[in-house]
C-alpha positions in Angstrom: -62.0 38.0 171.5 -63.4 38.0 175.0 -61.6 35.6 177.2 -63.4 36.7 180.4 -64.4 33.7 182.5 -67.9 33.7 183.9 -67.8 32.9 187.6 -69.6 29.7 188.5 -72.6 30.4 190.7 -72.7 28.2 193.8 -76.1 26.9 194.6 -76.6 26.4 198.3 -78.8 23.5 199.4 -82.0 24.6 201.1 -83.0 21.3 202.6 -81.7 17.8 203.1 -84.1 15.0 203.7 -83.2 12.7 206.6 -84.9 9.3 206.3 -84.7 7.0 209.3 -84.9 3.2 208.7 -84.9 1.4 212.0 -85.2 -2.3 213.0 -89.0 -2.4 213.1 -89.4 -4.3 216.3 -93.2 -3.8 216.2 -93.2 -5.7 212.9 -91.6 -8.9 214.3 -91.5 -11.7 213.2 -91.5 -10.2 209.7 -88.3 -8.3 210.4 -86.6 -11.2 212.1 -83.4 -12.6 210.6 -83.6 -15.2 207.8 -80.7 -17.4 208.7 -77.8 -15.1 208.9 -79.4 -12.5 206.7 -81.5 -9.5 208.1 -84.9 -8.6 206.8 -84.8 -4.8 206.8 -88.0 -3.0 207.7 -87.3 -0.5 205.0 -87.5 -3.2 202.3 -90.7 -4.9 203.4 -93.0 -4.7 200.4 -96.3 -2.8 200.3 -98.2 -3.7 197.2 -95.1 -5.4 195.9 -93.0 -2.2 196.2 -90.4 -1.7 199.0 -91.7 0.5 201.8 -88.7 2.8 201.3 -90.0 3.7 197.8 -92.9 5.7 199.2 -91.0 8.4 201.2 -88.3 8.5 198.5 -90.8 9.3 195.8 -92.4 11.9 198.1 -89.0 13.6 198.5 -88.1 13.4 194.8 -91.4 15.0 193.8 -90.8 17.9 196.1 -87.6 18.8 194.2 -85.2 17.9 197.1 -82.0 16.4 195.6 -80.1 15.2 198.7 -81.2 12.4 201.1 -79.4 11.2 204.2 -80.6 7.6 204.8 -79.8 6.2 208.2 -80.1 2.5 209.0 -78.6 -0.1 211.4 -75.2 -1.4 210.4 -76.5 -4.9 209.8 -79.0 -3.6 207.3 -76.5 -1.7 205.1 -75.6 -4.4 202.6 -79.3 -5.2 201.7 -80.4 -1.5 201.5 -77.2 -0.5 199.6 -77.8 -3.3 197.1 -81.4 -2.1 196.6 -80.5 1.5 196.2 -77.9 0.7 193.5 -80.0 -1.9 191.8 -81.2 -1.1 188.3 -84.8 -0.7 189.2 -84.2 1.7 192.1 -81.5 3.7 190.3 -83.9 4.4 187.4 -86.8 5.4 189.8 -84.8 7.9 191.8 -82.2 9.1 189.3 -82.5 12.7 190.4 -81.9 12.1 194.1 -78.5 11.6 195.7 -78.7 9.1 198.6 -76.0 9.2 201.3 -76.4 5.9 203.2 -75.1 6.0 206.7 -75.3 3.5 209.5 -75.8 3.7 213.3 -74.5 1.0 215.6 -77.4 -0.4 217.6 -79.0 -3.7 218.3 -82.5 -4.9 217.8 -82.9 -5.2 221.6 -81.5 -1.7 222.3 -82.6 0.7 219.6 -81.4 4.3 219.9 -84.0 7.1 220.1 -84.3 9.7 217.3 -82.7 12.4 219.4 -79.5 10.3 219.8 -79.4 9.5 216.1 -79.7 13.2 215.1 -77.0 14.2 217.6 -74.7 11.5 216.1 -75.2 12.8 212.5 -75.4 16.5 213.3 -72.0 17.1 211.6 -73.5 15.8 208.3 -76.5 18.1 208.4 -75.4 21.6 207.5 -78.8 23.1 206.6 -82.4 22.9 207.4 -83.7 19.4 207.1 -86.9 17.2 206.8 -87.1 14.2 209.1 -89.1 11.4 207.6 -89.6 7.8 208.9 -89.2 5.1 206.2 -92.6 3.7 207.2 -94.8 6.7 206.4 -97.0 6.3 203.4 -98.0 9.9 202.4 -101.4 10.7 201.0 -101.5 11.4 197.3 -103.0 14.9 197.8 -100.5 16.1 200.4 -97.3 16.9 198.6 -94.2 17.4 200.7 -93.9 20.9 199.1 -97.0 21.9 201.1 -95.1 21.3 204.3 -92.0 23.0 203.0 -94.0 26.1 202.0 -95.7 26.3 205.4 -92.2 26.1 207.0 -90.8 28.8 204.7 -93.7 31.1 205.4 -93.6 30.6 209.2 -89.8 31.0 209.5 -89.9 34.2 207.6 -92.9 35.7 209.5 -92.4 34.7 213.1 -89.4 32.5 213.5 -90.9 29.1 213.5 -88.4 26.4 214.3 -90.3 23.3 213.3 -93.3 22.4 211.1 -95.0 19.1 212.1 -97.5 16.9 210.2 -100.4 15.2 211.9 -103.0 13.0 210.2 -106.5 11.6 210.7 -106.8 7.9 210.1 -110.1 6.0 209.7 -109.3 2.3 210.1 -110.9 -0.2 207.7 -112.2 -2.0 210.8 -110.2 -5.1 209.9 -109.9 -7.7 212.7 -106.5 -8.7 213.7 -105.8 -10.9 216.8 -104.4 -9.4 220.0 -101.3 -11.5 219.5 -100.3 -9.2 216.6 -100.1 -6.2 218.9 -102.3 -3.0 218.9 -102.7 -0.5 216.2 -101.2 3.0 216.8 -103.2 5.1 219.2 -104.0 8.8 218.6 -102.2 11.4 220.7 -104.1 14.2 222.4 -102.8 17.6 221.1 -103.8 21.2 221.3 -103.2 23.7 218.4 -104.2 27.1 217.3 -105.9 26.8 213.9 -105.6 30.6 213.1 -101.8 30.6 213.2 -101.3 26.9 212.5 -99.3 26.5 215.8 -98.9 23.3 217.8 -99.4 24.2 221.4 -99.4 20.9 223.4 -98.5 17.3 222.9 -99.5 14.7 225.4 -96.3 12.9 226.7 -95.8 9.7 228.7 -94.9 11.9 231.6 -98.1 13.8 231.5 -100.2 10.6 231.0 -98.5 9.1 234.0 -99.1 12.2 236.1 -102.8 12.6 235.1 -104.2 9.7 233.1 -107.7 11.0 232.6 -107.2 14.8 232.1 -105.1 17.2 230.1 -103.7 20.1 232.1 -103.2 23.3 230.2 -101.6 26.5 231.5 -103.7 29.7 231.7 -100.9 31.5 229.9 -101.5 29.3 226.9 -105.2 29.7 226.9 -105.0 33.5 227.3 -102.6 33.8 224.4 -104.5 31.4 222.2 -108.2 31.8 223.2 -109.5 29.9 220.1 -107.2 26.9 220.6 -108.6 23.5 219.5 -108.0 20.1 221.0 -108.3 16.6 219.5 -107.6 13.1 220.6 -108.2 11.7 217.0 -104.9 12.6 215.3 -101.7 10.6 214.7 -98.2 11.9 214.5 -96.7 11.2 211.0 -93.2 11.8 212.6 -92.5 14.0 209.5 -90.9 17.2 210.8 -89.4 20.1 208.8 -86.7 21.6 211.0 -84.4 24.5 211.2 -80.7 23.6 211.7 -81.0 25.2 215.1 -83.0 22.1 216.3 -79.7 20.2 216.3 -78.2 22.9 218.5 -81.0 22.5 221.0 -80.6 18.8 221.0 -76.9 19.2 221.8 -77.9 21.1 224.9 -80.7 18.7 226.0 -78.7 15.5 226.1 -81.2 13.7 228.4 -83.9 13.8 225.6 -84.2 10.5 223.7 -87.4 10.7 221.8 -88.5 13.7 219.6 -92.1 12.9 220.0 -92.2 12.0 223.8 -89.5 14.3 225.1 -88.3 17.1 222.8 -91.5 18.4 221.2 -93.6 18.5 224.5 -90.7 20.6 225.9 -90.7 22.9 222.8 -94.4 23.4 223.1 -94.0 24.7 226.6 -91.3 27.1 225.6 -93.6 28.8 223.1 -95.5 30.7 225.8 -92.6 31.0 228.3 -90.7 34.1 227.0 -88.2 34.1 229.8 -87.0 30.5 228.9 -86.9 31.4 225.2 -84.4 34.2 226.1 -82.2 31.5 227.7 -81.8 29.7 224.5 -81.5 32.8 222.4 -83.9 31.7 219.7 -87.5 32.2 218.8 -89.6 29.0 219.4 -92.7 28.1 217.5 -93.9 24.8 216.2 -96.1 24.9 213.0 -98.6 22.3 212.3 -100.4 20.9 209.2 -103.3 18.5 209.7 -104.3 16.1 207.0 -107.9 14.8 207.2 -108.9 11.3 206.3 -111.4 12.5 203.7 -108.5 14.1 201.8 -106.7 10.8 201.2 -105.3 7.7 202.8 -102.2 8.1 205.0 -100.7 5.7 207.4 -97.5 4.8 209.3 -96.7 1.2 208.7 -95.0 0.6 212.1 -97.1 -2.4 213.4 -98.5 -5.6 212.0 -102.2 -4.4 211.7 -101.0 -1.3 209.8 -98.9 -3.4 207.5 -101.8 -5.6 206.6 -104.1 -2.6 206.1 -101.6 -0.7 203.9 -101.3 -3.7 201.6 -105.0 -4.2 201.4 -105.6 -0.5 200.6 -103.3 -0.5 197.5 -104.8 -3.6 196.1 -108.3 -3.4 194.6 -108.6 -7.2 194.4 -105.4 -9.1 194.0 -101.8 -8.3 193.1 -99.4 -11.1 192.0 -95.7 -10.5 191.6 -93.5 -11.4 188.7 -92.5 -15.0 188.1 -95.1 -16.3 190.5 -96.8 -19.6 189.4 -100.4 -20.4 190.4 -101.6 -23.9 189.7 -105.1 -24.9 188.6 -108.3 -24.7 190.8 -106.7 -22.3 193.2 -108.5 -19.2 194.5 -106.9 -15.9 195.5 -109.0 -13.0 196.8 -108.0 -9.5 198.1 -104.4 -10.5 198.6 -100.9 -9.5 197.6 -98.6 -12.2 196.4 -94.9 -11.5 196.0 -92.4 -12.5 193.4 -91.2 -16.0 192.6 -93.9 -17.7 194.7 -95.4 -21.1 194.0 -99.1 -21.6 194.7 -100.1 -25.3 194.4 -103.4 -26.8 193.3 -106.7 -26.2 195.0 -105.3 -23.6 197.3 -107.5 -20.9 198.9 -106.0 -17.5 199.9 -108.1 -14.7 201.2 -107.0 -11.3 202.5 -103.3 -12.2 202.8 -99.9 -10.8 202.1 -97.2 -13.2 200.9 -93.7 -12.0 200.6 -91.3 -13.3 197.9 -90.4 -16.9 197.4 -93.2 -18.4 199.4 -94.4 -22.0 198.6 -98.0 -23.0 199.3 -98.6 -26.7 198.8 -101.7 -28.3 197.4 -105.0 -27.9 199.3 -103.6 -25.3 201.8 -105.9 -22.6 203.1 -104.8 -19.1 204.2 -107.0 -16.4 205.7 -105.9 -13.0 206.9 -102.2 -14.0 207.1 -98.8 -12.3 206.5 -96.1 -14.7 205.4 -92.5 -13.7 205.5 -90.0 -14.4 202.7 -89.5 -18.1 201.7 -92.3 -19.4 204.0 -93.3 -22.9 203.1 -96.9 -24.1 203.9 -97.5 -27.9 203.7 -100.3 -29.6 201.9 -103.7 -29.2 203.3 -102.4 -27.0 206.1 -104.6 -24.2 207.4 -103.4 -20.8 208.7 -105.9 -18.2 210.0 -104.6 -14.7 211.0 -101.0 -15.8 211.4 -97.7 -14.0 210.8 -94.6 -16.0 209.9 -90.9 -15.2 210.1 -88.9 -15.6 206.9 -88.0 -19.2 206.2 -90.7 -20.6 208.5 -92.1 -24.1 207.5 -95.7 -25.2 208.3 -96.1 -28.9 208.3 -98.6 -30.9 206.2 -102.1 -30.9 207.7 -101.1 -28.5 210.4 -103.7 -26.0 211.6 -102.8 -22.7 213.3 -104.7 -19.5 214.1 -104.0 -16.2 215.7 -100.2 -16.7 216.1 -96.9 -15.0 215.4 -94.8 -17.9 214.2 -91.1 -17.5 215.0 -88.6 -19.7 213.2 -86.4 -20.0 216.3 -89.1 -21.7 218.2 -89.9 -24.0 215.3 -86.2 -24.9 214.6 -85.4 -25.5 218.3 -87.9 -28.4 218.7 -86.1 -31.1 216.7 -82.7 -30.2 218.2 -84.0 -30.4 221.8 -85.7 -33.7 221.2 -82.5 -35.2 219.6 -80.4 -34.1 222.6 -82.9 -35.7 225.0 -82.6 -39.0 223.0 -78.8 -38.9 223.1 -78.7 -38.1 226.8 -81.2 -40.9 227.7 -79.2 -43.3 225.5 -76.0 -42.4 227.2 -77.5 -42.8 230.7 -78.9 -46.2 229.9 -75.5 -47.4 228.5 -73.7 -46.3 231.7 -76.2 -48.2 233.9 -75.6 -51.4 231.9 -71.8 -51.0 232.3 -72.2 -50.6 236.0 -74.4 -53.8 236.2 -71.8 -55.7 234.3 -69.0 -54.6 236.6 -71.1 -55.6 239.6 -71.6 -59.1 238.2 
């Protein structure tokens, strides 16, 4: 008998996916706290599916098995509960998710460079950086970016592959109070080699607002370079592990997009500086055109409304939601466990879970946070509410971001004023009695 033991072959991980799930300040008041409970951006629903599901599905389809998911400390319980819930575990059974937290506040959020430096010891291999708010197009598999990265690193030492996309807005109208949609960034690239050559940075915009300055060395090396001011950064980057080593040296950099990558672009055609860092520097680029499928970063309120509308042909209603008679719902997404009263009209809205809309209310172009209550015959037009907000009966509001702290403070202030005035009157009466 042969008792020889066959050695176990150790399979080295090629990539780890790093998904960043921040506070989502641009999505306030949706991401504001509901009482003492946070409302994590990563769990905001898009077409009644948590935002986080979209990048996780993208990663799983590429064959990557390991995910490092980074979120604020206060969001860990909610996100951990979702990851280990039965529905999520079944959906992403082939992916191992390592949930880690980063101590920061909603007022002082850390930049991506700082976060990566902090977790560098957990990233031992090449990695893909993905924001939790990126909704990838159906015809752009993550494997396409990975293959581009593999080819470039083998042929000419590329250190990063970036993904930029073209977005044609559906021309929806949202009020200025909601904030502005994301604006495209001027970039220059060489389409022959697929190389990103220039990214406009806040520093360059401040120095020369109306023009883009390019070095002659860049143009002589890439004479057929193209320029566009119509592309958006997906903030999806396939990176060599060496990127973390460079970030460790450049401690002043806070933002990858605004600080690190503009600096990397300049290094590409400055050979003497490349020698200083003892590495070959090149940034690959993949451009996704709007005609090839819908892509969007859901990092502001107009984008959140647009993403929900895109995935709903007419109307989507979540489980255990009750709609009473003679109510009309058009082009809207209604969450789970909602109650829609009689003779209600809802057009072009997104209602998160547990909302209650009383009889005769009208909603047009609104986003309602979890557990929002709308009184009878109230009217909301293009409004966003924080979780737990209450709209009074017959109240009419338009073009507002409705914050629960402002609403809740009003009764308390008025009660204090009554108590103060009552106390002052009582003291005056006592003084008069003493004088008599």
